[in-house]
C-alpha positions in Angstrom: 141.5 89.3 -48.5 145.0 90.5 -47.7 146.5 91.2 -51.1 150.2 92.1 -51.4 152.1 93.3 -54.5 155.9 93.5 -55.1 157.5 96.2 -53.0 154.9 96.2 -50.3 155.6 95.4 -46.7 155.1 91.7 -46.1 155.4 90.6 -49.8 158.9 89.1 -49.5 158.1 87.5 -46.1 155.0 85.8 -47.5 157.0 84.2 -50.3 159.7 82.8 -48.0 159.6 79.0 -47.7 161.6 75.9 -47.1 162.7 75.5 -50.8 164.9 78.4 -51.8 166.2 77.2 -55.2 163.1 78.0 -57.2 162.9 81.7 -57.8 159.4 83.3 -57.6 158.1 86.8 -58.1 154.3 86.6 -58.5 152.2 89.6 -59.5 150.4 89.4 -56.2 150.4 87.3 -53.0 147.3 86.6 -51.0 147.9 85.9 -47.3 144.8 83.7 -46.8 143.3 83.1 -43.4 140.2 81.2 -44.4 138.5 79.4 -47.2 136.6 82.6 -48.0 140.0 84.3 -48.6 140.9 81.6 -51.0 137.6 82.0 -52.9 138.2 85.7 -53.2 141.8 85.1 -54.4 140.8 82.7 -57.1 138.0 85.0 -58.3 140.5 88.0 -58.3 142.9 85.9 -60.4 140.1 85.0 -62.8 139.0 88.6 -63.2 142.6 89.7 -64.0 143.4 86.5 -66.1 146.3 85.6 -63.8 147.6 82.1 -63.1 147.1 80.7 -59.6 149.6 78.8 -57.4 149.6 77.8 -53.8 152.2 77.7 -51.1 151.9 76.5 -47.5 155.3 75.5 -46.0 157.2 76.0 -49.2 158.6 72.5 -49.5 157.0 72.1 -52.8 156.8 74.1 -56.0 156.2 77.9 -55.9 154.5 80.3 -58.3 155.9 81.7 -61.5 156.3 85.4 -62.3 152.9 86.1 -63.8 150.3 85.0 -61.3 148.7 85.1 -57.9 150.3 83.1 -55.1 147.9 82.0 -52.4 149.8 81.6 -49.2 147.9 79.3 -46.8 150.4 79.2 -44.0 147.9 80.9 -41.6 145.3 78.3 -42.1 146.5 75.9 -39.5 143.4 74.4 -37.9 143.5 70.8 -36.8 140.4 69.0 -35.4 140.5 65.4 -34.1 137.4 63.2 -34.1 138.4 60.5 -31.6 135.2 58.4 -32.0 135.5 58.4 -35.8 139.3 58.2 -35.7 139.7 61.0 -38.2 141.4 64.4 -38.5 140.2 67.5 -40.3 143.1 69.7 -41.2 143.3 73.1 -42.9 145.5 73.9 -45.8 148.5 75.4 -44.0 148.9 72.8 -41.2 152.1 70.8 -40.8 152.3 67.2 -39.8 153.9 68.0 -36.4 150.6 69.7 -35.4 148.5 66.7 -36.5 150.9 64.2 -34.9 150.8 66.0 -31.5 147.0 66.4 -31.6 146.3 62.8 -32.6 148.9 61.5 -30.2 146.9 62.8 -27.2 144.4 60.1 -28.1 146.7 57.3 -28.9 146.3 57.9 -32.7 148.7 58.6 -35.5 148.5 59.9 -39.1 150.2 58.4 -42.1 152.8 61.2 -42.0 156.2 61.1 -43.6 159.8 61.3 -42.5 159.7 65.1 -41.7 157.0 66.5 -39.4 157.9 70.0 -40.8 156.1 69.2 -44.1 152.7 70.5 -45.0 149.9 68.0 -44.7 147.9 68.9 -47.8 150.7 69.0 -50.4 152.2 65.8 -49.1 148.8 64.0 -49.3 147.8 65.3 -52.7 151.1 64.0 -54.0 150.2 60.5 -52.7 152.0 60.5 -49.4 154.6 57.8 -48.8 155.2 57.7 -45.1 156.7 55.9 -42.1 153.9 53.2 -42.0 153.4 52.9 -45.8 154.1 49.1 -46.1 151.5 48.4 -43.4 148.8 50.9 -44.4 149.6 52.2 -47.9 149.7 55.9 -49.0 148.2 58.8 -47.1 146.1 59.6 -50.1 144.4 56.2 -49.8 143.0 57.1 -46.4 141.5 60.5 -47.3 137.7 60.8 -46.6 136.9 64.2 -48.1 138.5 67.4 -49.4 137.2 71.0 -49.5 138.5 72.6 -52.6 138.0 76.0 -54.4 137.9 75.3 -58.1 138.8 77.7 -60.9 135.3 79.1 -61.1 135.8 80.4 -57.5 133.3 78.0 -56.0 134.1 76.1 -52.7 133.2 72.4 -53.3 133.4 69.2 -51.2 135.1 66.3 -53.0 134.0 62.9 -51.6 134.4 59.3 -52.7 132.8 58.5 -56.0 133.4 61.9 -57.6 136.0 62.6 -60.3 137.4 65.5 -58.3 138.0 63.2 -55.3 139.8 60.7 -57.5 142.0 63.3 -59.2 143.1 65.2 -56.1 144.4 62.1 -54.4 147.7 61.7 -56.3 147.1 64.2 -59.1 148.2 67.0 -56.8 147.7 70.1 -59.0 145.4 71.5 -61.7 142.0 71.1 -60.1 141.7 73.8 -57.5 143.0 75.0 -54.1 142.4 72.5 -51.3 141.4 74.5 -48.2 140.8 71.5 -45.8 141.2 67.7 -45.9 139.7 64.9 -43.8 141.5 61.6 -43.4 141.7 58.5 -41.3 143.9 58.1 -38.2 145.5 54.8 -37.1 145.5 53.3 -33.5 149.3 53.7 -33.2 150.9 55.0 -30.0 154.5 53.9 -30.5 156.8 52.1 -32.8 160.3 50.6 -32.9 162.3 53.1 -34.9 165.5 54.9 -35.5 168.6 54.2 -37.6 171.9 52.4 -37.8 174.7 54.5 -39.3 177.8 52.8 -40.8 181.1 54.1 -41.9 182.2 54.8 -45.5 184.2 51.6 -45.9 181.2 49.5 -44.9 178.7 51.1 -47.4 178.9 48.4 -50.1 178.4 45.6 -47.5 175.6 47.4 -45.8 173.7 48.0 -49.1 173.9 44.3 -50.0 172.9 43.2 -46.6 170.0 45.6 -46.4 168.7 44.4 -49.8 168.7 40.8 -48.7 167.3 41.5 -45.2 164.5 43.7 -46.4 163.3 41.2 -48.9 161.9 39.1 -46.1 160.6 42.0 -44.1 157.0 41.8 -42.7 154.5 44.4 -43.9 154.7 46.0 -40.4 158.3 47.2 -41.3 158.9 50.2 -43.5 162.6 50.7 -44.2 165.1 52.6 -46.3 168.8 52.9 -46.6 170.3 56.4 -47.1 173.8 57.3 -48.3 174.7 60.7 -46.8 177.8 62.8 -47.4 178.1 64.5 -44.0 180.0 67.8 -44.2 183.1 68.4 -42.0 181.4 71.0 -39.9 181.2 71.6 -36.1 177.4 71.1 -36.0 177.7 67.5 -37.3 178.2 64.9 -34.5 181.9 63.9 -34.2 181.4 60.2 -35.3 179.8 61.4 -38.5 181.7 64.5 -39.3 183.2 64.4 -42.8 182.1 60.8 -43.4 180.1 59.4 -46.3 177.9 57.1 -44.3 175.2 54.5 -44.9 172.2 54.9 -42.7 169.5 52.2 -42.4 166.2 53.7 -41.3 163.6 51.6 -39.5 159.9 52.1 -38.6 158.5 48.9 -37.2 155.1 48.2 -35.8 156.1 45.1 -33.8 157.4 44.0 -30.5 160.5 42.1 -31.5 162.5 45.0 -33.0 165.9 44.1 -31.6 165.6 40.5 -32.9 164.4 41.8 -36.3 167.4 44.1 -36.9 170.1 41.7 -35.4 171.3 40.7 -38.9 172.0 44.3 -39.7 173.8 45.0 -36.5 176.1 42.1 -37.3 177.2 43.5 -40.7 179.7 46.0 -39.3 180.2 48.2 -36.2 177.8 51.1 -36.3 178.9 54.7 -35.9 175.5 55.5 -34.4 172.6 53.3 -33.3 169.4 55.2 -32.4 167.0 52.2 -32.6 164.5 52.1 -29.7 160.8 51.9 -28.9 159.6 55.5 -29.2 156.3 57.3 -29.1 154.9 58.1 -32.5 155.1 61.8 -31.5 158.9 61.4 -31.8 158.8 59.7 -35.2 160.5 62.7 -36.9 163.7 61.7 -35.1 164.1 58.6 -37.3 165.4 60.5 -40.3 166.1 63.7 -38.4 165.8 65.8 -41.6 167.0 69.4 -41.6 164.4 72.1 -40.9 166.4 75.2 -42.0 165.4 76.6 -45.5 167.8 75.8 -48.3 167.9 75.2 -52.1 167.6 71.7 -53.3 166.7 69.6 -56.3 165.9 65.9 -56.5 164.3 63.2 -58.5 163.7 59.5 -58.3 163.0 56.2 -60.1 160.9 53.2 -59.2 162.7 50.1 -60.1 161.7 46.4 -60.6 164.7 45.0 -58.7 168.0 46.0 -57.1 170.6 43.7 -58.6 174.4 43.9 -58.2 174.8 45.9 -61.4 172.4 48.5 -60.0 174.2 48.6 -56.7 177.5 49.1 -58.5 175.9 52.1 -60.3 174.6 53.5 -57.1 178.0 53.3 -55.5 179.8 54.8 -58.5 177.5 57.8 -58.9 176.3 58.4 -55.4 178.8 56.5 -53.1 181.8 57.6 -51.2 183.9 57.9 -54.3 181.5 59.9 -56.4 182.6 63.3 -57.7 179.5 65.1 -56.4 177.6 62.6 -54.3 173.9 63.4 -53.5 171.9 62.2 -50.6 170.8 58.9 -52.0 167.8 57.0 -50.5 166.6 53.6 -51.5 163.1 52.6 -50.1 161.8 49.1 -50.0 158.3 49.1 -51.4 155.8 46.2 -51.4 153.4 45.3 -48.6 150.3 47.5 -48.6 151.9 49.7 -51.3 151.6 46.8 -53.7 147.8 46.3 -53.1 145.0 48.3 -54.7 143.2 50.3 -52.0 139.4 50.2 -51.5 139.0 53.6 -53.0 141.8 54.0 -55.6 143.2 57.4 -56.5 145.6 58.3 -59.3 147.8 55.3 -60.0 151.5 54.4 -60.0 153.5 51.2 -60.6 152.5 49.2 -57.6 154.6 46.2 -58.8 157.9 48.2 -58.3 160.2 46.7 -55.6 162.1 49.8 -54.7 162.3 53.6 -55.2 165.7 55.2 -55.6 165.8 58.9 -54.7 168.6 61.4 -55.2 168.6 64.8 -53.5 171.3 67.5 -53.8 171.8 71.0 -52.4 171.9 73.5 -55.3 175.2 75.3 -55.3 176.7 78.1 -57.4 176.5 76.0 -60.5 172.7 76.0 -60.3 170.1 73.3 -60.9 171.5 72.3 -64.2 174.7 71.0 -62.6 172.6 68.9 -60.2 170.5 67.5 -63.0 173.6 66.4 -64.9 175.0 64.7 -61.9 171.7 62.9 -61.2 171.3 61.9 -64.8 174.4 59.8 -64.7 172.9 57.6 -61.9 169.4 57.4 -63.4 170.6 56.7 -66.9 172.5 53.7 -65.4 169.3 52.5 -63.7 167.1 53.0 -66.8 167.0 49.3 -67.9 165.2 48.5 -64.6 163.2 51.7 -64.2 159.4 51.5 -64.2 158.4 55.1 -63.4 158.7 57.9 -60.8 156.9 58.8 -57.6 155.4 62.3 -57.4 156.2 63.0 -53.8 159.9 62.8 -54.5 160.0 65.1 -57.6 161.5 68.4 -56.4 162.2 71.7 -58.1 160.6 71.1 -61.5 158.5 73.9 -62.9 156.8 72.7 -66.1 153.8 70.3 -65.8 155.3 68.1 -68.5 158.5 67.7 -66.5 156.5 66.7 -63.4 154.2 64.3 -65.3 157.0 62.5 -67.1 157.0 58.9 -65.9 154.8 59.6 -62.9 151.3 58.7 -64.1 150.1 55.6 -65.9 149.1 56.6 -69.5 145.4 56.1 -68.9 145.4 58.1 -65.7 147.3 60.9 -67.3 144.7 61.1 -70.1 141.9 61.2 -67.5 143.7 63.8 -65.4 144.1 66.1 -68.5 140.4 65.6 -69.4 139.3 66.5 -65.8 141.7 69.4 -65.7 140.1 70.8 -68.9 136.6 70.3 -67.3 137.4 71.9 -63.9 139.9 74.5 -65.2 139.0 75.4 -68.8 141.1 78.5 -68.8 144.1 76.6 -67.3 144.4 79.0 -64.4 146.4 76.4 -62.4 148.7 75.8 -65.4 148.5 72.0 -65.2 148.7 71.2 -68.9 
């Protein structure tokens, strides 16, 4: 077990991750290379009565100041079982590695918009990805998990067990997942990309997308993003300094151009990247940044998207907003509205959309971002039904994360199971 303390060589480097807005200075960092290292780290934390947190890619939450941070970034193994159409992935693997390995066999995982994200954290949060309306959440396709519980034992969680239920959507508080097995889909390519429209056309695009997506087949997963592009040289000229609306498409069909024709007719596009592409290039649809930065975000699932709600979105996140965030509205429904064969932790499957806001944390800190986001989500409150765990960023306290995320009965069960599997609250989940 490679144990690092503050001031030692490698300590700061091991803490570095994608999210830089959440400060962390744990008492010790374990640079794990195997499940055995994780077992040793959990036992060390128990012996010294220290809290335990985990970091792989650093997109999610990081440890506090009083515990042991287990870094799993070196645990990157990916195994593809072509006959069974499954993948077994270690705790530190990123989606890009799984996409590439599965793609060699004409298969694809239920990955998200960014291939740079870690597989395990994404899946334990539920996993809303590029094919979600066709196949549901990534968590719904998990076959088994290897997890080190608070007693320092390596266990295998399989369908039918409480631990298996809790980990798929409950995310934290039950142990450290060292490997995960999940189903792959027979997908080689899709019709995908985006249409980007100028600031003046944002209101028309939002309304047109709302109407168009209402009749979308389950084989289409789509969102519309409002993005304030900075006036910087690295931004492509047509988008530089613009507050644009970007319609994103991932379609498992052969008539993509016909399907999106109504959107192309709304207004002239600043950029049109729609094409048939191999799934291995699916990260180009959203083309999200890969450089580490500080950010904070939240979301709300909503029962509808009426004109009053669109007006609020434009007021608080549109081209005229004082501090506009990146605002993304995802169409839900399809497989996301249906109960899977082996349910995990629940959420409001009747919701029609999820509205997400994400902002870079500046000199004013996270508090300023929260205030700006609150104006939007307070306006949407009459139609809000909950929140989705994958899109809650930068919140420390368990009660903050749990608020509005879990159905009441599931939250009670999660807390009961947490007390059973982690009686000393080493993972600080309650």
